[in-house]
Structures are given as structure tokens and as C-alpha cells.
C-alpha positions as a printed Julia matrix, in Angstrom:
453×3 Matrix{Float64}:
 -123.98  -39.36  -76.38
 -126.09  -41.26  -73.84
 -124.82  -44.67  -72.64
 -127.5   -47.47  -72.17
 -127.95  -47.78  -68.3
 -127.29  -51.23  -67.18
 -130.49  -52.78  -65.48
 -129.76  -53.0   -61.74
 -131.71  -54.62  -58.83
 -133.97  -51.84  -57.29
 -132.59  -52.98  -53.87
 -129.27  -52.45  -54.58
 -129.89  -49.0   -55.94
 -131.91  -48.16  -52.7
 -129.17  -49.24  -50.32
 -126.49  -47.42  -52.45
 -128.54  -44.39  -52.24
 -129.19  -44.64  -48.51
 -125.7   -45.15  -47.86
 -124.63  -42.13  -50.09
 -127.22  -39.91  -48.41
 -125.93  -41.05  -44.86
 -122.57  -40.16  -45.94
 -123.42  -36.9   -47.15
 -125.28  -35.89  -43.78
 -122.11  -37.15  -41.88
 -119.66  -35.03  -44.09
 -122.11  -32.17  -43.63
 -121.44  -32.21  -39.7
 -117.78  -31.83  -40.38
 -115.58  -28.92  -40.96
 -114.14  -29.28  -44.39
 -110.54  -29.58  -43.2
 -111.55  -32.69  -41.03
 -113.22  -34.12  -43.99
 -110.01  -33.66  -46.1
 -107.79  -35.15  -43.54
 -110.61  -38.23  -42.99
 -110.37  -38.75  -46.9
 -106.62  -38.81  -47.02
 -106.49  -41.3   -44.17
 -108.94  -43.54  -45.96
 -106.83  -43.38  -49.3
 -103.6   -44.2   -47.34
 -105.16  -47.06  -46.05
 -106.55  -48.11  -49.49
 -102.95  -48.17  -51.05
 -102.07  -50.72  -48.23
 -104.82  -53.01  -48.77
 -105.61  -52.83  -52.77
 -102.32  -54.2   -54.39
 -104.17  -54.83  -57.79
 -105.09  -51.14  -57.78
 -101.73  -50.01  -56.54
 -100.25  -52.01  -59.51
 -102.2   -50.18  -61.94
 -101.35  -46.81  -60.42
  -97.49  -47.78  -60.69
  -97.96  -48.96  -64.29
  -99.67  -45.74  -65.36
  -97.03  -43.49  -63.63
  -94.14  -45.65  -65.42
  -95.77  -44.93  -68.69
  -96.27  -41.26  -68.03
  -93.24  -40.36  -66.1
  -90.9   -43.36  -65.92
  -88.11  -42.04  -68.11
  -87.86  -39.05  -65.57
  -88.53  -40.73  -62.35
  -86.64  -43.4   -60.37
  -88.5   -46.52  -59.23
  -88.28  -45.39  -55.59
  -90.01  -41.88  -56.79
  -92.57  -43.67  -58.7
  -93.44  -45.76  -55.45
  -93.67  -42.64  -53.34
  -95.65  -40.93  -55.96
  -98.07  -43.74  -56.02
  -98.53  -43.54  -52.37
  -99.32  -39.98  -52.38
 -101.7   -40.26  -55.04
 -103.76  -42.59  -53.05
 -103.92  -40.23  -50.16
 -104.73  -37.21  -52.53
 -107.4   -39.36  -54.08
 -109.21  -39.97  -50.87
 -109.14  -36.33  -49.75
 -110.26  -35.22  -53.11
 -113.14  -37.73  -53.17
 -114.5   -36.92  -49.63
 -113.54  -33.19  -50.27
 -115.72  -33.45  -53.4
 -118.47  -34.81  -51.6
 -118.26  -32.16  -49.17
 -118.17  -29.33  -51.57
 -121.04  -30.84  -53.45
 -123.18  -29.75  -50.42
 -121.86  -26.06  -50.6
 -123.23  -23.06  -52.65
 -120.38  -21.47  -55.24
 -120.27  -18.71  -52.81
 -119.1   -21.14  -49.97
 -116.83  -23.12  -52.33
 -114.96  -20.09  -53.51
 -113.57  -19.43  -49.94
 -111.76  -22.65  -50.44
 -110.49  -22.09  -53.8
 -107.73  -19.94  -55.5
 -108.08  -19.21  -59.19
 -104.96  -18.19  -61.13
 -105.37  -17.13  -64.72
 -108.96  -15.93  -64.33
 -108.14  -12.8   -66.05
 -107.32  -14.52  -69.37
 -110.62  -16.07  -69.4
 -112.45  -12.98  -68.78
 -110.64  -11.31  -71.61
 -111.23  -14.29  -74.0
 -114.98  -14.08  -72.88
 -115.19  -10.6   -74.45
 -115.06  -11.94  -78.11
 -118.39  -13.67  -77.52
 -117.46  -16.84  -78.88
 -117.76  -18.9   -75.82
 -115.14  -21.03  -73.8
 -114.29  -24.49  -73.8
 -112.52  -26.06  -70.75
 -110.76  -29.31  -71.85
 -110.41  -31.29  -68.32
 -108.69  -34.17  -66.94
 -109.85  -36.26  -64.16
 -107.57  -34.42  -61.25
 -108.28  -32.8   -57.87
 -111.6   -32.03  -56.46
 -114.04  -33.35  -59.29
 -116.77  -30.9   -57.93
 -114.8   -27.98  -58.39
 -114.09  -29.15  -61.96
 -117.93  -29.72  -62.44
 -118.5   -26.1   -61.25
 -115.54  -24.38  -62.89
 -117.34  -22.12  -65.12
 -119.59  -20.63  -62.37
 -116.62  -20.39  -60.07
 -114.56  -18.48  -62.86
 -117.65  -16.65  -64.17
 -120.57  -16.41  -61.96
 -123.09  -14.89  -64.28
 -122.16  -16.8   -67.42
 -124.1   -19.46  -68.88
 -122.52  -22.78  -68.39
 -122.75  -26.5   -69.49
 -121.06  -29.94  -69.36
 -121.32  -33.14  -71.0
 -122.62  -35.45  -68.35
 -122.59  -39.5   -68.45
 -125.72  -40.65  -66.37
 -124.93  -42.68  -63.2
 -125.94  -46.29  -63.0
 -127.97  -45.73  -59.98
 -130.82  -43.65  -61.06
 -131.54  -42.63  -57.66
 -128.37  -40.79  -56.95
 -128.13  -39.74  -60.58
 -131.47  -37.74  -59.88
 -129.87  -36.03  -56.82
 -126.85  -34.68  -58.83
 -128.79  -33.7   -61.8
 -131.29  -31.71  -59.39
 -128.32  -30.07  -57.84
 -126.64  -29.17  -61.14
 -129.86  -27.6   -62.38
 -130.43  -25.62  -59.31
 -126.71  -24.32  -59.89
 -127.98  -23.4   -63.4
 -125.47  -25.91  -65.12
 -126.76  -27.4   -68.32
 -126.1   -31.18  -68.61
 -125.72  -32.76  -72.15
 -125.96  -36.54  -72.5
 -128.52  -37.04  -75.52
 -128.21  -37.49  -79.11
 -128.58  -33.73  -79.45
 -125.62  -32.89  -77.11
 -123.54  -31.73  -79.8
 -125.93  -29.32  -81.37
 -126.88  -27.92  -77.69
 -123.42  -27.42  -76.72
 -122.7   -25.78  -79.81
 -125.59  -23.22  -79.26
 -124.35  -22.73  -75.59
 -120.8   -21.67  -77.14
 -122.38  -19.57  -79.58
 -124.21  -17.56  -77.21
 -120.92  -16.83  -75.34
 -121.27  -19.52  -72.69
 -118.91  -22.05  -70.98
 -118.42  -25.58  -71.66
 -116.88  -28.06  -69.74
 -115.61  -31.32  -71.23
 -113.53  -34.18  -69.41
 -111.21  -34.95  -72.24
 -108.83  -37.68  -70.68
 -111.32  -40.42  -70.94
 -111.03  -43.59  -73.29
 -113.09  -43.06  -76.28
 -113.15  -46.61  -77.4
 -114.01  -47.39  -81.25
 -115.37  -43.95  -81.94
 -112.24  -42.06  -80.82
 -109.41  -40.7   -82.53
 -105.84  -42.34  -82.06
 -103.62  -39.87  -80.59
 -100.5   -39.85  -78.58
 -100.88  -39.22  -74.84
  -97.81  -39.26  -72.53
  -95.98  -40.82  -75.62
  -98.12  -43.88  -76.28
 -101.26  -44.01  -78.55
 -104.66  -44.31  -77.22
 -108.4   -43.43  -78.23
 -109.24  -39.94  -77.32
 -112.58  -37.95  -77.78
 -112.16  -35.54  -80.9
 -115.18  -33.69  -79.23
 -113.38  -30.89  -78.06
 -111.5   -30.02  -81.29
 -114.76  -30.35  -83.25
 -116.51  -27.97  -81.13
 -113.87  -25.4   -81.2
 -113.74  -25.58  -84.9
 -117.58  -25.37  -85.21
 -117.79  -22.25  -82.88
 -114.43  -20.81  -82.83
 -114.53  -20.61  -79.09
 -111.49  -20.18  -76.99
 -109.87  -23.29  -75.51
 -108.72  -23.55  -71.99
 -106.83  -26.06  -69.55
 -107.16  -26.31  -65.99
 -105.08  -27.92  -63.32
 -106.99  -28.63  -60.0
 -104.52  -28.74  -57.23
 -105.01  -29.68  -53.53
 -102.39  -27.14  -51.99
 -103.6   -27.69  -48.3
 -106.4   -29.76  -46.27
 -109.71  -28.37  -47.66
 -107.94  -25.86  -50.07
 -107.37  -26.08  -53.84
 -105.78  -24.08  -56.33
 -106.83  -23.68  -59.98
 -104.44  -23.04  -62.46
 -106.08  -21.95  -65.8
 -104.07  -21.5   -68.97
 -105.0   -21.47  -72.71
 -104.25  -23.47  -75.67
 -101.16  -22.27  -77.47
 -102.14  -19.59  -79.96
  -99.19  -20.45  -82.37
 -100.48  -24.07  -82.59
 -103.42  -25.55  -84.39
 -106.28  -26.92  -82.17
 -106.25  -30.4   -82.83
 -107.16  -33.64  -80.73
 -103.34  -34.31  -80.46
 -102.62  -30.75  -79.34
 -105.52  -30.91  -76.75
 -104.04  -33.98  -75.03
 -100.74  -32.26  -74.86
 -102.49  -29.64  -73.12
 -104.02  -32.19  -70.72
 -100.28  -33.61  -70.3
  -99.18  -30.3   -69.15
 -102.26  -30.03  -66.68
 -101.67  -33.15  -65.05
  -97.67  -32.64  -64.95
  -98.26  -29.57  -62.91
  -99.47  -31.81  -60.12
  -99.05  -35.56  -60.92
 -100.26  -36.65  -57.43
 -103.64  -34.73  -57.91
 -104.33  -36.89  -61.2
 -106.74  -39.82  -60.9
 -104.43  -42.64  -61.95
 -106.38  -45.38  -60.2
 -108.1   -46.58  -63.53
 -105.98  -48.61  -65.96
 -105.64  -45.71  -68.64
 -103.54  -47.69  -71.25
 -105.52  -50.83  -70.73
 -105.13  -53.35  -73.53
 -108.27  -54.6   -75.3
 -109.66  -57.71  -74.04
 -109.87  -59.27  -77.82
 -107.49  -58.94  -80.63
 -105.04  -57.69  -78.19
 -102.34  -57.51  -80.94
 -104.33  -55.87  -83.79
 -101.99  -53.46  -85.55
 -104.53  -51.34  -87.09
 -107.91  -49.62  -86.2
 -110.46  -48.21  -88.45
 -108.72  -44.92  -88.5
 -105.11  -45.64  -88.97
 -101.95  -47.45  -87.71
 -101.19  -47.41  -84.02
  -97.87  -45.87  -84.09
  -96.72  -46.1   -80.52
  -93.91  -43.5   -81.06
  -91.72  -42.8   -78.06
  -93.03  -45.49  -75.63
  -93.99  -48.83  -77.63
  -95.72  -51.6   -75.98
  -93.44  -53.99  -74.28
  -94.15  -57.71  -75.49
  -92.52  -60.68  -73.77
  -92.2   -63.83  -75.65
  -91.09  -66.88  -73.52
  -89.88  -69.8   -76.01
  -89.97  -73.2   -75.04
  -86.57  -74.77  -73.94
  -87.79  -78.04  -76.02
  -85.95  -77.67  -79.33
  -88.8   -78.93  -81.31
  -91.36  -76.6   -79.86
  -89.06  -73.67  -80.07
  -88.27  -74.35  -83.74
  -91.86  -74.77  -84.56
  -92.76  -71.42  -83.15
  -90.09  -69.19  -84.88
  -92.13  -68.71  -87.85
  -95.03  -67.23  -85.95
  -92.44  -65.1   -83.93
  -90.88  -64.01  -87.05
  -94.22  -62.83  -88.46
  -95.32  -61.33  -85.48
  -92.09  -59.14  -85.0
  -92.27  -57.94  -88.72
  -95.9   -57.05  -88.34
  -95.73  -55.16  -85.17
  -92.98  -52.81  -85.82
  -94.13  -50.13  -83.32
  -93.63  -52.73  -80.4
  -90.75  -53.59  -78.58
  -89.98  -57.44  -78.01
  -88.32  -59.2   -75.11
  -87.46  -62.76  -76.11
  -86.72  -65.22  -73.25
  -84.69  -67.69  -75.06
  -81.03  -68.25  -76.41
  -80.38  -65.9   -79.3
  -81.28  -66.95  -82.88
  -80.81  -65.13  -86.3
  -83.02  -62.15  -86.38
  -82.11  -58.81  -88.04
  -85.07  -56.95  -86.34
  -83.95  -53.8   -84.1
  -86.9   -54.08  -82.19
  -85.94  -57.44  -80.23
  -83.97  -57.93  -77.09
  -82.9   -61.53  -75.98
  -82.72  -62.59  -72.37
  -81.53  -65.92  -71.45
  -82.94  -67.55  -68.21
  -81.97  -70.67  -66.44
  -84.1   -73.88  -66.5
  -84.34  -73.9   -63.01
  -85.58  -70.34  -62.94
  -89.49  -70.31  -62.87
  -90.82  -67.77  -65.52
  -92.77  -65.66  -63.05
  -89.23  -64.73  -61.5
  -87.62  -64.12  -64.78
  -90.43  -61.84  -65.65
  -90.41  -59.9   -62.46
  -86.48  -59.23  -62.71
  -87.44  -58.11  -66.58
  -89.91  -55.81  -65.33
  -87.48  -54.09  -62.36
  -84.71  -53.66  -65.25
  -87.12  -52.05  -67.96
  -88.06  -48.44  -67.87
  -91.58  -49.14  -69.26
  -93.87  -51.63  -67.72
  -94.2   -54.9   -69.29
  -97.77  -55.08  -71.19
  -98.05  -58.67  -72.47
  -96.47  -62.16  -72.19
  -97.14  -64.69  -75.06
  -96.03  -68.18  -73.91
  -94.87  -70.28  -76.98
  -94.59  -73.44  -74.85
  -96.75  -76.33  -73.63
  -95.56  -78.18  -70.53
  -92.0   -77.14  -70.25
  -91.98  -73.74  -68.77
  -92.99  -73.08  -65.01
  -96.06  -71.04  -65.0
  -96.49  -71.08  -61.24
  -97.74  -67.79  -59.88
  -97.88  -66.27  -63.27
 -100.89  -64.23  -62.54
  -99.13  -62.49  -59.78
  -96.0   -61.56  -61.66
  -95.52  -57.97  -63.22
  -97.41  -58.74  -66.56
 -101.32  -58.46  -66.22
 -102.1   -59.76  -69.58
 -100.69  -63.33  -70.37
 -101.65  -65.49  -73.65
 -100.88  -69.2   -74.64
 -102.17  -72.73  -75.09
 -103.6   -73.97  -71.58
 -102.36  -77.38  -70.69
 -105.28  -79.19  -68.85
 -106.74  -76.98  -66.19
 -104.05  -74.4   -65.98
 -105.67  -70.98  -65.14
 -102.47  -69.03  -65.17
 -102.89  -68.19  -68.78
 -105.6   -65.23  -69.02
 -106.1   -65.75  -72.82
 -106.44  -69.45  -73.35
 -106.93  -71.85  -76.25
 -107.42  -75.58  -76.4
 -103.97  -77.1   -76.77
 -102.88  -78.29  -80.29
  -99.86  -80.04  -81.55
  -96.9   -77.86  -80.28
  -94.51  -79.04  -82.93
  -96.57  -77.66  -85.69
  -95.83  -74.22  -87.0
  -99.53  -73.41  -87.82
 -100.38  -74.09  -84.25
  -98.33  -71.0   -83.07
  -99.46  -69.04  -86.11
 -103.15  -69.64  -85.05
 -102.11  -68.43  -81.43
 -100.97  -65.05  -82.57
 -103.75  -64.81  -84.99
 -106.26  -65.35  -82.11
 -104.56  -62.32  -80.53
 -105.25  -60.08  -83.43
 -101.93  -60.49  -85.69
 -103.09  -61.0   -89.3
 -101.66  -64.48  -90.73
  -99.28  -64.68  -93.6
 -100.5   -64.46  -96.99
  -98.71  -67.69  -97.79
  -99.73  -70.79  -95.64
  -97.35  -72.78  -94.01
  -97.28  -76.37  -95.39
């Protein structure tokens, strides 16, 4: 579906367009190996100067492979991801200026014969793709595998209409059909039924329209489009890993969907996992793939089904007040929250109290220890990253440098002009249980059916 393009200042579009074309002209003067090395150096430099982006990458890696990799291994993998991303980004800009015949000399394709055999059925090919490797190779994969085939792809228009026009023109010249309108599904169906090849980037967050599906052990919203098109057309489904094997050289590994398994959104995401796992450092991990929603962050249901987070549950940290009256007042809300969100694991920063829930771990902290320090220590000891901190306290816990701590999402009542809490509500009576119930309700947790008197 086409998205509503954000209206942007004409001057900004022009400046971006000029810079884009100047960069292309500069890259066209360089051999592809030199472009690759330059991109790798830029990526390594970005890793050093972008701590917030580095934090996102490491969080993604801990969710995906934290159970198999040590912390030092994750840090090393994070560095290589920035380097690879830079090389693949500039390499993609450089290969965009090359013909298919020129690109093929820099690409080694493994598994092409299986695709050729599948084409003989005449029912078309679907490539379910992940954001990885050289994106220009992903975009032209159909023609690289089968030069004479009719090829298409779903395309999201760029914000800058000037650059968007350049990209569209190049795709049209290469014979690529782009689908981004309301009729995209019908056009894609027709392409597949004619025996064509369709590429779909399948690892994007599909928002409210998506299907909740496990991805590396944690549920997210995924597009059902690949499985819908396959069921409609009977097309063969393939996955692809695009791996940078040397400066200016890439390997494409093609493999089919397991023939013994029903094709569903869940099985497709499992195939995407397999593709990324062949070369984790070539995956694009610089965006917050498992980002929590800005509103209703703790809502336990969506319009399709419960969010059972299975093997890798959300890690929620609840910081209770050292003040006994506030602590006692917050217990009703905490018990209710734990009982409602059974698919989450709770880390309670307080002295233990009577609670039979199996998804709770207690951690005692000294009064002198800053909350941010305690959070960082807990994060280092935990296999999965911490997803959300909820502060059940007003005025007694030290919130200094909380935004720089290991938890990106924090919630609580603000005291005065305290901006360390990223989800703020105006302060209320901290010794009233309803105050803390209103806090968790604001975060998306339904209130108890029986009101607290």
C-alpha cells in the first residue's frame, strides 16, 4: 500500500537531491573495491560517534543471539555490523550505477539451479527477503537469477520525490515492475501467475495491520503478504542471504521454503531468521526492530490475538519506593500488573514480599545506590536486554542520569521538572493505591474489575 508522503520543504528536497547526485558522481569515479573500503571505514567511524545507535544494535543482537553469544562477542559483532553496513550502503550506491551484466561479475549466486527448476512449474517465484547485504543486489535479485524473467517488487516511495523519481526511472529501465498503489496485491498476483519473480522485504514492522508472529523468539507484527500471495498463486517461495565475502564482492545464498512445512507468516519469519543467521553481521540491525509502542506500552492484547512472547519475554523492571507508605500503596497495582502480563518477566528492585508468581525476580539495592547504577548492573547480569522501567516512587529514589541507563523506556510520575521519566504523568497522592493503578492503566494495563476503595 502507498503511504501518505510527508510534505517536505522544496529547498530541502533540492539540497538532498544535489548531494545525492554529487555522491553518485564521486563514487562512479572509484573502483568498486575502493568504494567498499571507504564505506567500511565510514561505518567503523559511525560506530564510535553514534552511541544511541550502537545501543540499539546491541539490544537487537542480545534479543536475537544473546542466548548463544557472550557479551564480548556481541560487542565485537556490533562493531562489525557498522563496518559491514557502511560497505554495503556505499556498495549499493555504486552498484546502482551499474548494469545487471556488470553487477553479476561482483556476485556469486549459490542455489540458482533450484530456482530454475521451480520456474518450470510456471507458477512464479516469491523471494521473501530480509534487509541484509547490498540492497541494490536485493532489488535486482530476480533479474540476476533469471535475466529474461518478468520481475517485480513492492516499493515504498521515498520522502524526497526528486530522488524517488531517479530510483523509479532506473527500475523501469531495468525492466522492474514496482507495486506501491492500492492495486498492488492484484498486480503482484497477476505477475506471479504469469510465471514472474516477485521480491518482498518481509522483516519490516507491519504495525496494526500485521500478524503477530515469533521472530527470533519474541513476537512482533509481521506482514502476512508473502503467505497470502503464495496461497493465492501457488508460487514457489525462496529465501536469500546476501553476504559480503570480500571488498566489492557479494555471495547470494538461495534456499527454498521447507517443503514439509505449511507456508505461513510464522514459517516465513523462521526462514528470514535462517537467512540472517548465515551472516549476522550483514543484517541491517541499526533500527529498533523490537521497539516498544510509544502509547499503551503494556497493552496485553491487540486486535488479532494475545501477545505471547514465548521464549524471550519482555524484561520489565519495577522500582519500588524505600518509603514504606508508598511501597504498600503500590503493591495492589504491582500484583495486578504481574497477574495480567504473564508473558513478561519482572525484576523488582525492592526487598522481597509475599508473591507466588513465577515470573518475578527480586533484587535488593542499597539506599545509597543510584537507580541508574542499579539498572546498569542488572542489565549486565541479564541475558536479555531490559525493556521498560516503571518507577513506583515519588521523591525518594535517585533518578540521576536515568536516561543514560541501560533502559531506553522509563515510566512514572514526574516530580516537578524531572525530565528523566520518558512517560510522565502529573504527580498524585503517592500513598493512594489508585494513584499507582492509574499509572499502569496509562501504560496500557486494564484496571481491575473491582475498584479500590
